[in-house]
N, C-alpha and C positions, 0 to 999 in steps of 0.2 A: 637669676635670669627670668625675663618676662615670660609668664605663662599665657597661652593663647585663649583658652576657654576653660570653663569650669567642668569638673567631673560630673557627668550625667549618669544616673543609674541605668541599669541594663535596659536597652531598647528592644523593640520587636525583632524577630528573626529577619535578617536581610539576606538577599542573594547577591553575591559579588558579581559585578559586571566585568566578565572576562572569560574568554574561552579557556583560560588557564586554571580556573577555580575547580575545586573538588565538587563532586555531585552531592556529597553529604552536607547537611545544613550545619552552620556554625553560628554561635552567638556573637552578635556584633554590639560593641559598646563604644561610646565616644570616651576617649581617655585624655587626661591632662598630662602634657609632656612639654619639654622645652622646645624652643623654635630654632635651635642651632645644634649641629652635630658634625663630626668628622667621619668621612667614609673609611671604614676598615677593610671591607671587601665588597664585591658586587657581582651580580649575575644578570645577564641580559636574556630576555625572552621576547617573542614577537610583540607582546603588548606592554610588558612592564620591565622596569629595571628594579631588581631586588638589591637592597643595600643593607649592610651591617653598619650601623651608625654608633659612634661613641658620643654619648651625651654626658659630659662630666666624667663620673666614674662608672656610669652604667653603659651597657651595650644593648641596643635594640635593633630589631629587623624592621625595615620599612619597604614598601613597594610604591613606586611612582610611575606615571606615564613614561614610556621609554625615552631615555635621554643619554647623552654622552657624558661619562664621568670618569674620574680617576681616583685611585686610592690616595688618601691624604687630603682630598679636597674638603672644604667646608661647605655644608648645605644649610639653607635657611628655608623654613617651611612654617605653615600656619594652620593646617588642619589635618586631622587624622582619625580614622575609624579603626578600632582594634578588632581583628578577626582572631578568634581563639580556635586552636586545633585546626589550623588551615593546612590543606594539602595542595601543593602545586603539582599538577600533572606534568607540566613541561619540565620542571626541575627534578621531579620524582623525589620531593622532599617535604617533610612535615615541619611546620612551624607551630610551637606551642602558642605563640602569640606573635602577630605581625601587624604593623600599622600601615593602612592604605592611605596615602597622603594626597590631598587634592591639589595643593599648589606648592611648588618648590622652586628655589632659585639658587644660583651659585654666588649671588651677591646679596648683601643684606638689604632689607626694606624694598626689594624689587617687587614682592607680592604683598598685597594687603588682604586681610580677611574679607570674604565676601560680605557685603552689607546686608543686614537684615532688612527686608522690604517692609516689615511690619514693626514699627517702633511705637509701642503704646497703641493708641487709637489712630495714629497718623501714618499711613503707609508711604513709602518712598519708592517710586517707580524706578527700576533699574534702567540705565541707558542702554539701548539696543543698537548695535552696530552690525550691519550686514557684513559677513565674512565671505571670502572666496572659498567656497566649500564644494567638493564633489564627493558623493557617497554612492555606494552600491546598495540599492534598496533591496530589502528582504522580499521574498515572494509574497505578493498580496499587499505590500505596504502602500500606503497612500502618501503622495508627496504633499508638502505643505502648500504649494500653489493650488493643487487640486482640492485640498481640504478647505481652504479659504474661498475658493471660487464656487464651491458647491456645499457650503457649510450646512445649509438646511437639510441636505440629503444625508449628512452624517450625524445630525443631531440625535443624541441618545444611543448611537451605535458604537459598538466596540470595534476598533480598527487598529492597524499597526502603522507606525511611523518610524522610519529610519533616519537618523540625523546625528550631527555632532553636537555634543553638549558644550554650550558657550558660557553658561552661568549655572551655578548650583548654590542653593540656600538650604541649610540643614535644619530640620525639626522646627519649622515655623507652622503654628496652628496644627501641631501634631502630624505633620507630613513633611516630606522633602520636596523642594521646588526646583525644577530644571527648566532651562531655556534651551531649545534645540533648533538648529538650522540644518537644512539639507541642500542649500544652494538654489532652491526654487523660490519664486515670489509671485504673489498675486495682489495687484493694486496696493503695493507698498507693504504687504504683509509677508514677512520672510521668517518670522520667529514664532515658534509654538511653545506655550507654557504647559508644562506637564507636572502633575503632582503624583507622588508615589511614596511607598515605604522602602524603595530600593536605594542603594548607595552606588554612586558612580563618580568617576573623576571628570573634571573639566577637560575637554579635549578628546575624550573618548567618543567613538562612533558606536551608537547603541540603537537597537530596535526596541521601542516601547509598544506595548499593547494596552489600550485603555479605552475608557468611554468618553466620547466627545460631548461637551456641554456648551451651550451658547449663552451669551449675555450673562455670565456669572459675575455677581456683584458681592464682594466681600466687605463692603462698607467703606466709608471714609474716602470714596472716590476710586477705590481699587477695583477696577472693572475689567473683565476679559470678554471680548466678543466671541472668542473661541478658546477653549481650554480642554486638555485631556486629563481625566481624573482616574484615580485608582489604578494607575498604570503599573504593569510589571514588565520586567525585561524578558524578551524572547531570546532564549538561548539558541 
């Protein structure tokens, strides 16, 4: 069975993006595993669906963005981050290891791995499509429209932004890359790029806090008029 990505040695400590995570820190690694399994059992929480999957002769626990599933269904997926010694407060259950999967489908080939925006020296800009999004902004959070309308005011400042993750690229240039939208827009700018060492799922609504930089040029034409860097997830 096709394997989706290579085993990477242990990464930096990550905080899991979910109100269901344990307060204790856990070691996060990217793991190599197959992209198809059969649901053996599942549990629903407000944010996640926890799944016991059978992959060949092995059984593994996964967590995905909440979805409707049934025992016996096949699932197809393409990315996962392994959380060791994870405690779910909602389920009151400990998992020696559980995989938080970014993209999942009930049909094969419905999801493709997120493209790496930096291939060699030639970056490939992701296609940005404005989504119909409404979010409840965290206290003190700045909207994307306000940020772009007054970007000079926020240059070099640490701010909060609440939005829905629409794209996620993992461990590029030693950091994770998020595209976030909150439903607001200024002069055609509706998407904020955020770099972080955090892990989060596409589709999750998250509040990031980080430092705003303007006119950031990573070379080869990969240029950001506004970007949030060194971001952390605000619990």
